Kinemage of the C-alpha trace (Angstrom):
@kinemage 1
@onewidth
@group {chain A} dominant
@subgroup {mainchain}
@vectorlist {calphas} color= white
{ca met a 1} P -73.322 32.269 21.985
{ca lys a 2} L -69.848 33.809 21.748
{ca ile a 3} L -67.119 31.219 21.244
{ca val a 4} L -63.325 31.328 21.090
{ca val a 5} L -61.575 28.303 19.553
{ca leu a 6} L -58.031 27.545 20.655
{ca gly a 7} L -55.951 25.298 18.426
{ca ser a 8} L -54.997 24.926 14.792
{ca gly a 9} L -55.315 21.222 14.068
{ca asn a 10} L -57.892 19.394 12.015
{ca val a 11} L -60.570 19.327 14.734
{ca ala a 12} L -60.225 23.073 15.345
{ca gln a 13} L -60.411 23.854 11.640
{ca gln a 14} L -63.470 21.660 11.116
{ca leu a 15} L -65.262 23.315 14.036
{ca leu a 16} L -64.350 26.776 12.784
{ca ala a 17} L -65.826 25.989 9.381
{ca leu a 18} L -68.981 24.599 11.000
{ca phe a 19} L -69.401 27.508 13.421
{ca gln a 20} L -68.959 30.187 10.757
{ca asn a 21} L -72.304 29.217 9.227
{ca his a 22} L -74.258 28.553 12.417
{ca pro a 23} L -76.944 31.180 13.132
{ca lys a 24} L -76.685 30.928 16.937
{ca ile a 25} L -72.902 30.910 17.241
{ca glu a 26} L -70.736 33.991 17.065
{ca leu a 27} L -67.175 32.884 16.488
{ca ile a 28} L -65.380 35.868 17.973
{ca gln a 29} L -61.748 34.743 17.975
{ca trp a 30} L -59.294 32.013 17.047
{ca tyr a 31} L -56.084 31.366 18.967
{ca cys a 32} L -53.081 29.355 17.871
{ca arg a 33} L -49.361 29.606 18.471
{ca ser a 34} L -48.344 29.727 14.821
{ca pro a 35} L -49.782 32.166 12.250
{ca lys a 36} L -49.505 29.725 9.315
{ca pro a 37} L -52.662 27.637 9.879
{ca leu a 38} L -54.742 30.781 10.284
{ca gln a 39} L -54.360 32.026 6.718
{ca phe a 40} L -57.663 30.583 5.491
{ca ala a 41} L -59.695 32.403 8.147
{ca lys a 42} L -57.820 35.638 8.791
{ca lys a 43} L -60.318 37.785 6.888
{ca glu a 44} L -63.368 36.292 8.603
{ca ile a 45} L -62.255 35.478 12.158
{ca pro a 46} L -60.140 37.703 14.410
{ca thr a 47} L -57.004 35.742 15.255
{ca ile a 48} L -54.512 35.942 18.109
{ca his a 49} L -51.229 34.280 18.973
{ca asp a 50} L -51.031 35.485 22.593
{ca ile a 51} L -53.505 33.813 24.947
{ca lys a 52} L -53.523 36.876 27.191
{ca lys a 53} L -55.197 38.837 24.374
{ca arg a 54} L -58.293 36.649 24.236
{ca leu a 55} L -61.705 38.255 24.163
{ca ala a 56} L -64.465 37.637 26.685
{ca ala a 57} L -66.615 34.736 25.490
{ca asp a 58} L -69.383 32.433 26.678
{ca leu a 59} L -67.289 29.377 25.877
{ca tyr a 60} L -63.641 28.579 25.171
{ca leu a 61} L -63.052 25.382 23.181
{ca leu a 62} L -59.569 23.912 23.613
{ca ala a 63} L -58.828 21.903 20.475
{ca leu a 64} L -55.206 21.455 21.492
{ca ala a 65} L -52.656 18.679 21.791
{ca asp a 66} L -53.210 16.583 24.909
{ca asn a 67} L -49.954 17.745 26.472
{ca ala a 68} L -50.917 21.441 26.114
{ca leu a 69} L -54.319 21.300 27.824
{ca ala a 70} L -53.211 21.691 31.446
{ca glu a 71} L -50.822 24.564 30.783
{ca val a 72} L -53.174 26.542 28.533
{ca ser a 73} L -56.177 26.043 30.818
{ca lys a 74} L -54.310 27.711 33.704
{ca his a 75} L -54.723 31.047 31.915
{ca phe a 76} L -58.497 31.153 32.364
{ca lys a 77} L -60.310 32.996 35.137
{ca lys a 78} L -62.932 31.637 37.492
{ca lys a 79} L -65.924 32.957 35.521
{ca glu a 80} L -64.777 31.562 32.164
{ca val a 81} L -66.170 28.263 30.831
{ca val a 82} L -63.440 26.047 29.339
{ca val a 83} L -64.065 22.795 27.453
{ca his a 84} L -61.441 20.491 25.997
{ca leu a 85} L -62.015 18.280 22.965
{ca ala a 86} L -59.483 15.523 23.648
{ca gly a 87} L -61.379 12.248 23.815
{ca gly a 88} L -58.683 10.411 25.734
{ca met a 89} L -58.138 13.016 28.452
{ca pro a 90} L -60.116 13.268 31.711
{ca leu a 91} L -61.879 16.407 32.930
{ca asn a 92} L -59.294 17.006 35.656
{ca thr a 93} L -56.708 17.673 32.928
{ca leu a 94} L -58.091 21.219 32.857
{ca lys a 95} L -56.520 23.403 35.542
{ca asn a 96} L -58.749 26.476 35.299
{ca leu a 97} L -60.595 27.523 38.451
{ca gly a 98} L -63.999 28.002 36.810
{ca ser a 99} L -66.452 25.801 34.968
{ca lys a 100} L -64.999 23.107 32.765
{ca gly a 101} L -66.120 20.315 30.540
{ca val a 102} L -65.188 17.710 27.941
{ca trp a 103} L -66.806 17.510 24.522
{ca tyr a 104} L -66.097 14.766 22.007
{ca pro a 105} L -67.071 16.551 18.774
{ca ile a 106} L -66.246 13.702 16.424
{ca gln a 107} L -68.808 11.450 18.092
{ca ile a 108} L -71.445 14.173 18.030
{ca leu a 109} L -70.791 15.129 14.423
{ca leu a 110} L -71.023 11.493 13.324
{ca cys a 111} L -74.303 11.015 15.174
{ca asp a 112} L -75.686 14.219 13.697
{ca asp a 113} L -74.871 12.986 10.189
{ca leu a 114} L -76.953 9.865 10.780
{ca ile a 115} L -80.125 11.780 11.611
């Protein structure tokens, strides 16, 4: 599965580290507004700072601030699958025309650790 992660906070960085070693996930790109948080992954993950330069992917994970979700999601086309990771935000926060979803990774990661 080809994935693009958008965001540079702690959740995004933890997912990037996890995905880099997953055999079924191809982390094809990382987007964030500022180049500083990307330093640790620049050699391993193609990075962008302009959302219009994103690659085609199976899934776009928006690990962004709550107040950025609606605006960023407007950039996605009908055939693109967009999922936000903000536990306190409803699905209708996403304004893309295509498929959308909400994933609470912290809950899933904690459950996975218990197994």
